[in-house]
N, CA, C and O atoms as a DFTB+ gen file, in Angstrom:
464 C
 N C O
     1  1     -19.725       4.053      -2.724
     2  2     -18.990       4.814      -1.721
     3  2     -17.505       4.819      -2.069
     4  3     -16.946       3.784      -2.433
     5  1     -16.878       5.968      -1.959
     6  2     -15.462       6.096      -2.298
     7  2     -14.599       5.372      -1.272
     8  3     -14.903       5.342      -0.080
     9  1     -13.522       4.795      -1.772
    10  2     -12.558       4.163      -0.886
    11  2     -11.706       5.243      -0.243
    12  3     -11.520       6.323      -0.804
    13  1     -11.192       4.938       0.941
    14  2     -10.277       5.844       1.625
    15  2      -8.854       5.386       1.329
    16  3      -8.505       4.230       1.568
    17  1      -8.038       6.293       0.810
    18  2      -6.640       5.984       0.510
    19  2      -5.749       7.026       1.167
    20  3      -6.116       8.194       1.288
    21  1      -4.582       6.583       1.583
    22  2      -3.552       7.492       2.084
    23  2      -2.374       7.390       1.142
    24  3      -1.899       6.295       0.843
    25  1      -1.905       8.534       0.674
    26  2      -0.716       8.553      -0.175
    27  2       0.394       9.292       0.558
    28  3       0.217      10.417       1.025
    29  1       1.541       8.629       0.648
    30  2       2.742       9.260       1.187
    31  2       3.419       9.883      -0.025
    32  3       3.980       9.190      -0.874
    33  1       3.352      11.206      -0.082
    34  2       3.526      11.966      -1.313
    35  2       4.672      12.958      -1.221
    36  3       4.909      13.571      -0.180
    37  1       5.383      13.102      -2.348
    38  2       6.363      14.170      -2.516
    39  2       5.932      14.937      -3.765
    40  3       6.087      14.432      -4.877
    41  1       5.394      16.148      -3.602
    42  2       4.866      16.882      -4.745
    43  2       5.919      17.202      -5.818
    44  3       5.561      17.523      -6.951
    45  1       7.197      17.119      -5.477
    46  2       8.253      17.388      -6.460
    47  2       8.549      16.174      -7.335
    48  3       9.291      16.284      -8.311
    49  1       7.979      15.019      -6.997
    50  2       8.248      13.767      -7.710
    51  2       7.168      13.512      -8.755
    52  3       5.981      13.489      -8.430
    53  1       7.577      13.322     -10.010
    54  2       6.592      13.114     -11.075
    55  2       5.781      11.835     -10.855
    56  3       4.575      11.831     -11.101
    57  1       6.409      10.758     -10.401
    58  2       5.679       9.503     -10.162
    59  2       4.654       9.692      -9.049
    60  3       3.555       9.140      -9.105
    61  1       5.018      10.469      -8.047
    62  2       4.099      10.740      -6.948
    63  2       2.905      11.556      -7.449
    64  3       1.765      11.275      -7.080
    65  1       3.160      12.555      -8.279
    66  2       2.064      13.357      -8.839
    67  2       1.180      12.503      -9.745
    68  3      -0.043      12.637      -9.712
    69  1       1.779      11.628     -10.550
    70  2       1.000      10.755     -11.430
    71  2       0.128       9.803     -10.607
    72  3      -1.019       9.540     -10.967
    73  1       0.668       9.294      -9.516
    74  2      -0.096       8.370      -8.670
    75  2      -1.252       9.099      -7.998
    76  3      -2.352       8.556      -7.901
    77  1      -1.018      10.314      -7.538
    78  2      -2.084      11.105      -6.933
    79  2      -3.190      11.350      -7.958
    80  3      -4.370      11.248      -7.622
    81  1      -2.830      11.669      -9.191
    82  2      -3.824      11.880     -10.249
    83  2      -4.620      10.598     -10.500
    84  3      -5.831      10.653     -10.711
    85  1      -3.952       9.458     -10.478
    86  2      -4.627       8.176     -10.666
    87  2      -5.661       7.946      -9.555
    88  3      -6.770       7.480      -9.818
    89  1      -5.291       8.274      -8.327
    90  2      -6.230       8.125      -7.201
    91  2      -7.418       9.067      -7.371
    92  3      -8.559       8.687      -7.108
    93  1      -7.151      10.287      -7.808
    94  2      -8.237      11.261      -8.010
    95  2      -9.193      10.776      -9.096
    96  3     -10.406      10.934      -8.964
    97  1      -8.656      10.183     -10.175
    98  2      -9.492       9.641     -11.254
    99  2     -10.358       8.486     -10.763
   100  3     -11.470       8.287     -11.251
   101  1      -9.850       7.731      -9.804
   102  2     -10.572       6.569      -9.275
   103  2     -11.633       7.002      -8.260
   104  3     -12.252       6.161      -7.608
   105  1     -11.839       8.314      -8.128
   106  2     -12.774       8.903      -7.159
   107  2     -12.614       8.286      -5.773
   108  3     -13.566       7.834      -5.135
   109  1     -11.376       8.296      -5.355
   110  2     -11.015       7.794      -4.033
   111  2     -10.924       8.974      -3.071
   112  3     -10.470      10.055      -3.449
   113  1     -11.361       8.765      -1.817
   114  2     -11.127       9.776      -0.785
   115  2      -9.670       9.674      -0.410
   116  3      -9.194       8.606      -0.025
   117  1      -8.956      10.783      -0.521
   118  2      -7.503      10.734      -0.383
   119  2      -7.021      11.578       0.793
   120  3      -7.404      12.736       0.954
   121  1      -6.171      10.961       1.606
   122  2      -5.424      11.689       2.623
   123  2      -4.006      11.792       2.089
   124  3      -3.354      10.778       1.839
   125  1      -3.531      13.019       1.915
   126  2      -2.188      13.232       1.393
   127  2      -1.254      13.539       2.556
   128  3      -1.472      14.488       3.309
   129  1      -0.213      12.722       2.692
   130  2       0.796      12.945       3.720
   131  2       2.095      13.307       3.006
   132  3       2.696      12.475       2.326
   133  1       2.515      14.548       3.168
   134  2       3.795      14.959       2.595
   135  2       4.871      14.547       3.589
   136  3       5.215      15.286       4.511
   137  1       5.391      13.341       3.372
   138  2       6.263      12.715       4.362
   139  2       7.600      13.439       4.542
   140  3       8.293      13.206       5.532
   141  1       7.971      14.308       3.606
   142  2       9.193      15.089       3.816
   143  2       8.950      16.199       4.845
   144  3       9.871      16.619       5.546
   145  1       7.698      16.669       4.926
   146  2       7.332      17.689       5.914
   147  2       6.902      17.049       7.231
   148  3       7.119      17.611       8.305
   149  1       6.285      15.858       7.138
   150  2       5.793      15.129       8.310
   151  2       6.415      13.735       8.307
   152  3       5.746      12.763       7.953
   153  1       7.699      13.623       8.702
   154  2       8.370      12.316       8.636
   155  2       7.649      11.256       9.468
   156  3       7.074      11.540      10.519
   157  1       7.699      10.039       8.964
   158  2       7.085       8.921       9.672
   159  2       8.019       8.446      10.782
   160  3       9.242       8.526      10.668
   161  1       7.413       7.952      11.849
   162  2       8.196       7.377      12.947
   163  2       8.667       5.986      12.538
   164  3       8.208       5.435      11.537
   165  1       9.578       5.427      13.311
   166  2      10.035       4.067      13.008
   167  2       8.869       3.087      13.103
   168  3       8.808       2.134      12.326
   169  1       7.943       3.299      14.038
   170  2       6.773       2.414      14.142
   171  2       5.881       2.526      12.914
   172  3       5.425       1.511      12.388
   173  1       5.627       3.748      12.450
   174  2       4.807       3.939      11.250
   175  2       5.478       3.306      10.032
   176  3       4.814       2.669       9.214
   177  1       6.785       3.481       9.914
   178  2       7.523       2.880       8.801
   179  2       7.449       1.359       8.859
   180  3       7.279       0.703       7.831
   181  1       7.575       0.804      10.048
   182  2       7.503      -0.645      10.226
   183  2       6.134      -1.173       9.811
   184  3       6.039      -2.211       9.155
   185  1       5.071      -0.460      10.194
   186  2       3.708      -0.853       9.812
   187  2       3.540      -0.778       8.292
   188  3       2.921      -1.657       7.691
   189  1       4.085       0.257       7.679
   190  2       4.003       0.422       6.235
   191  2       4.715      -0.722       5.512
   192  3       4.195      -1.258       4.533
   193  1       5.876      -1.089       5.984
   194  2       6.646      -2.183       5.395
   195  2       5.880      -3.497       5.524
   196  3       5.871      -4.311       4.601
   197  1       5.241      -3.697       6.670
   198  2       4.444      -4.919       6.878
   199  2       3.265      -4.954       5.895
   200  3       2.981      -5.999       5.309
   201  1       2.579      -3.817       5.712
   202  2       1.459      -3.768       4.759
   203  2       1.934      -4.025       3.336
   204  3       1.241      -4.670       2.550
   205  1       3.108      -3.520       3.013
   206  2       3.656      -3.721       1.671
   207  2       4.129      -5.161       1.461
   208  3       4.209      -5.642       0.331
   209  1       4.441      -5.839       2.569
   210  2       4.924      -7.214       2.469
   211  2       6.317      -7.303       1.865
   212  3       6.624      -8.232       1.118
   213  1       7.161      -6.325       2.197
   214  2       8.514      -6.281       1.649
   215  2       9.539      -6.232       2.775
   216  3       9.199      -6.031       3.941
   217  1      10.794      -6.420       2.401
   218  2      11.892      -6.227       3.344
   219  2      12.141      -4.729       3.487
   220  3      11.944      -3.979       2.531
   221  1      12.571      -4.284       4.671
   222  2      12.804      -2.843       4.859
   223  2      13.709      -2.224       3.794
   224  3      13.465      -1.099       3.358
   225  1      14.734      -2.932       3.376
   226  2      15.670      -2.377       2.389
   227  2      14.966      -2.054       1.067
   228  3      15.403      -1.165       0.336
   229  1      13.885      -2.766       0.759
   230  2      13.162      -2.550      -0.498
   231  2      12.417      -1.217      -0.532
   232  3      11.985      -0.782      -1.600
   233  1      12.263      -0.567       0.615
   234  2      11.585       0.733       0.665
   235  2      12.587       1.889       0.580
   236  3      12.201       3.057       0.634
   237  1      13.860       1.561       0.450
   238  2      14.896       2.597       0.412
   239  2      15.174       3.087      -1.006
   240  3      15.131       2.328      -1.974
   241  1      15.458       4.372      -1.089
   242  2      15.968       4.972      -2.332
   243  2      17.486       4.916      -2.223
   244  3      18.104       5.772      -1.590
   245  1      18.074       3.912      -2.839
   246  2      19.501       3.646      -2.662
   247  2      20.412       4.640      -3.384
   248  3      21.615       4.670      -3.125
   249  1      19.853       5.457      -4.290
   250  2      20.682       6.425      -5.009
   251  2      20.776       7.778      -4.290
   252  3      21.504       8.669      -4.727
   253  1      20.040       7.923      -3.195
   254  2      20.123       9.167      -2.421
   255  2      21.457       9.204      -1.662
   256  3      21.951       8.173      -1.205
   257  1      22.026      10.402      -1.538
   258  2      23.312      10.518      -0.829
   259  2      23.177      10.071       0.631
   260  3      24.137       9.564       1.210
   261  1      22.010      10.253       1.221
   262  2      21.805       9.835       2.620
   263  2      21.982       8.325       2.789
   264  3      22.333       7.862       3.874
   265  1      21.741       7.557       1.725
   266  2      21.920       6.097       1.787
   267  2      23.377       5.780       2.127
   268  3      23.662       4.971       3.010
   269  1      24.287       6.429       1.413
   270  2      25.716       6.217       1.651
   271  2      26.132       6.844       2.979
   272  3      26.890       6.251       3.746
   273  1      25.628       8.048       3.241
   274  2      25.988       8.755       4.473
   275  2      25.582       7.971       5.719
   276  3      26.244       8.063       6.753
   277  1      24.503       7.205       5.625
   278  2      24.029       6.402       6.764
   279  2      24.664       5.005       6.775
   280  3      24.318       4.163       7.603
   281  1      25.595       4.772       5.843
   282  2      26.287       3.473       5.739
   283  2      25.306       2.310       5.594
   284  3      25.486       1.252       6.196
   285  1      24.265       2.525       4.786
   286  2      23.274       1.468       4.591
   287  2      23.701       0.525       3.478
   288  3      24.444       0.901       2.572
   289  1      23.217      -0.704       3.565
   290  2      23.478      -1.719       2.541
   291  2      22.367      -2.752       2.636
   292  3      21.578      -2.719       3.581
   293  1      22.287      -3.675       1.673
   294  2      21.279      -4.740       1.777
   295  2      21.445      -5.583       3.050
   296  3      20.511      -6.266       3.470
   297  1      22.626      -5.533       3.656
   298  2      22.865      -6.293       4.886
   299  2      22.512      -5.512       6.161
   300  3      22.598      -6.056       7.262
   301  1      22.121      -4.255       6.019
   302  2      21.774      -3.442       7.194
   303  2      20.597      -4.064       7.938
   304  3      19.711      -4.669       7.334
   305  1      20.605      -3.904       9.249
   306  2      19.497      -4.438      10.046
   307  2      18.232      -3.631       9.788
   308  3      18.287      -2.469       9.387
   309  1      17.098      -4.269      10.026
   310  2      15.811      -3.581       9.857
   311  2      15.769      -2.329      10.725
   312  3      15.295      -1.285      10.277
   313  1      16.258      -2.418      11.954
   314  2      16.214      -1.267      12.855
   315  2      17.090      -0.127      12.337
   316  3      16.699       1.037      12.420
   317  1      18.272      -0.449      11.804
   318  2      19.135       0.604      11.247
   319  2      18.454       1.300      10.073
   320  3      18.538       2.520       9.930
   321  1      17.775       0.510       9.231
   322  2      17.074       1.072       8.075
   323  2      15.911       1.951       8.534
   324  3      15.728       3.055       8.023
   325  1      15.126       1.466       9.495
   326  2      13.993       2.252      10.008
   327  2      14.481       3.556      10.630
   328  3      13.901       4.615      10.388
   329  1      15.546       3.484      11.430
   330  2      16.090       4.688      12.061
   331  2      16.559       5.681      11.000
   332  3      16.303       6.880      11.111
   333  1      17.246       5.181       9.973
   334  2      17.753       6.064       8.917
   335  2      16.602       6.731       8.166
   336  3      16.668       7.923       7.869
   337  1      15.541       5.967       7.855
   338  2      14.401       6.549       7.129
   339  2      13.654       7.558       7.995
   340  3      13.175       8.571       7.483
   341  1      13.546       7.299       9.295
   342  2      12.861       8.235      10.186
   343  2      13.638       9.554      10.276
   344  3      13.048      10.632      10.335
   345  1      14.962       9.448      10.284
   346  2      15.800      10.644      10.390
   347  2      16.009      11.329       9.041
   348  3      16.246      12.536       8.988
   349  1      15.923      10.566       7.952
   350  2      16.158      11.083       6.599
   351  2      15.007      10.626       5.707
   352  3      15.169       9.686       4.928
   353  1      13.846      11.276       5.808
   354  2      12.672      10.792       5.073
   355  2      12.858      10.734       3.556
   356  3      12.113      10.038       2.867
   357  1      13.853      11.465       3.030
   358  2      14.126      11.424       1.590
   359  2      14.503      10.000       1.158
   360  3      14.416       9.669      -0.024
   361  1      14.917       9.165       2.103
   362  2      15.310       7.790       1.790
   363  2      14.130       6.888       1.442
   364  3      14.314       5.829       0.842
   365  1      12.920       7.303       1.815
   366  2      11.760       6.439       1.571
   367  2      11.348       6.489       0.106
   368  3      11.165       7.562      -0.468
   369  1      11.205       5.311      -0.485
   370  2      10.713       5.221      -1.868
   371  2       9.328       5.841      -1.923
   372  3       8.556       5.737      -0.970
   373  1       9.017       6.480      -3.031
   374  2       7.731       7.167      -3.130
   375  2       7.111       6.929      -4.486
   376  3       7.788       6.554      -5.444
   377  1       5.848       7.146      -4.551
   378  2       4.889       7.302      -3.453
   379  2       4.461       5.935      -2.928
   380  3       4.596       4.922      -3.614
   381  1       3.951       5.926      -1.720
   382  2       3.350       4.714      -1.165
   383  2       1.887       5.031      -0.916
   384  3       1.549       6.075      -0.358
   385  1       1.017       4.110      -1.339
   386  2      -0.425       4.288      -1.153
   387  2      -0.932       3.151      -0.278
   388  3      -0.575       1.989      -0.474
   389  1      -1.776       3.510       0.697
   390  2      -2.404       2.527       1.574
   391  2      -3.912       2.636       1.410
   392  3      -4.484       3.722       1.513
   393  1      -4.546       1.503       1.155
   394  2      -6.004       1.409       1.089
   395  2      -6.382       0.243       2.004
   396  3      -6.094      -0.916       1.704
   397  1      -7.029       0.570       3.119
   398  2      -7.392      -0.479       4.077
   399  2      -6.149      -1.179       4.603
   400  3      -5.243      -0.539       5.138
   401  1      -6.112      -2.496       4.446
   402  2      -4.980      -3.286       4.929
   403  2      -4.006      -3.623       3.807
   404  3      -3.177      -4.523       3.942
   405  1      -4.112      -2.894       2.702
   406  2      -3.245      -3.159       1.551
   407  2      -2.450      -1.911       1.206
   408  3      -2.900      -0.786       1.423
   409  1      -1.264      -2.134       0.668
   410  2      -0.406      -1.003       0.305
   411  2       0.360      -1.346      -0.966
   412  3       0.561      -2.517      -1.290
   413  1       0.783      -0.304      -1.680
   414  2       1.569      -0.480      -2.895
   415  2       2.487       0.721      -3.072
   416  3       2.171       1.837      -2.660
   417  1       3.630       0.463      -3.693
   418  2       4.542       1.537      -4.071
   419  2       4.157       1.946      -5.490
   420  3       4.066       1.097      -6.377
   421  1       3.935       3.223      -5.706
   422  2       3.501       3.720      -7.010
   423  2       4.634       3.908      -7.996
   424  3       4.769       4.979      -8.587
   425  1       5.429       2.910      -8.178
   426  2       6.519       2.902      -9.161
   427  2       6.427       1.621      -9.944
   428  3       6.958       0.609      -9.488
   429  1       5.797       1.597     -11.077
   430  2       5.106       2.705     -11.727
   431  2       3.750       2.971     -11.057
   432  3       3.260       2.144     -10.289
   433  1       3.150       4.129     -11.353
   434  2       1.872       4.481     -10.731
   435  2       0.787       3.403     -10.883
   436  3      -0.069       3.255     -10.010
   437  1       0.826       2.655     -11.988
   438  2      -0.186       1.622     -12.236
   439  2      -0.190       0.539     -11.158
   440  3      -1.190      -0.160     -10.989
   441  1       0.928       0.391     -10.420
   442  2       0.968      -0.601      -9.341
   443  2      -0.158      -0.388      -8.337
   444  3      -0.622      -1.336      -7.703
   445  1      -0.592       0.856      -8.199
   446  2      -1.604       1.204      -7.196
   447  2      -2.984       0.660      -7.582
   448  3      -3.816       0.411      -6.710
   449  1      -3.231       0.476      -8.881
   450  2      -4.540      -0.033      -9.314
   451  2      -4.871      -1.372      -8.646
   452  3      -6.039      -1.664      -8.391
   453  1      -3.865      -2.172      -8.366
   454  2      -4.086      -3.501      -7.786
   455  2      -4.727      -3.445      -6.402
   456  3      -5.351      -4.417      -5.975
   457  1      -4.586      -2.334      -5.699
   458  2      -5.155      -2.254      -4.342
   459  2      -6.424      -1.407      -4.277
   460  3      -7.029      -1.271      -3.213
   461  1      -6.826      -0.840      -5.412
   462  2      -8.050      -0.013      -5.420
   463  2      -9.285      -0.890      -5.579
   464  3     -10.405      -0.380      -5.609
């Protein structure tokens, strides 16, 4: 039976496309969430961070202009980071894959194999 996976995907991102292809090769049932079109709420982001087992700042794309515009830093509070990502979904590192109670950031895409 195929596993159910959810990928938080940006089709313009090569790593995201490579990770999606990896999931397709693994014959996984895939739910694709284009998070730039369907931004995650602060609660959804918080749940994702908990599944990843990381600090909120580790899910940020620090080179995006929104990072500076939102005055974010490694010292920013979790709530400030969650609010910024909910309002500026481009800040979320991509892709993120969730399988059951496990999650991985597909950078590099091979990271996802550990949760399949």
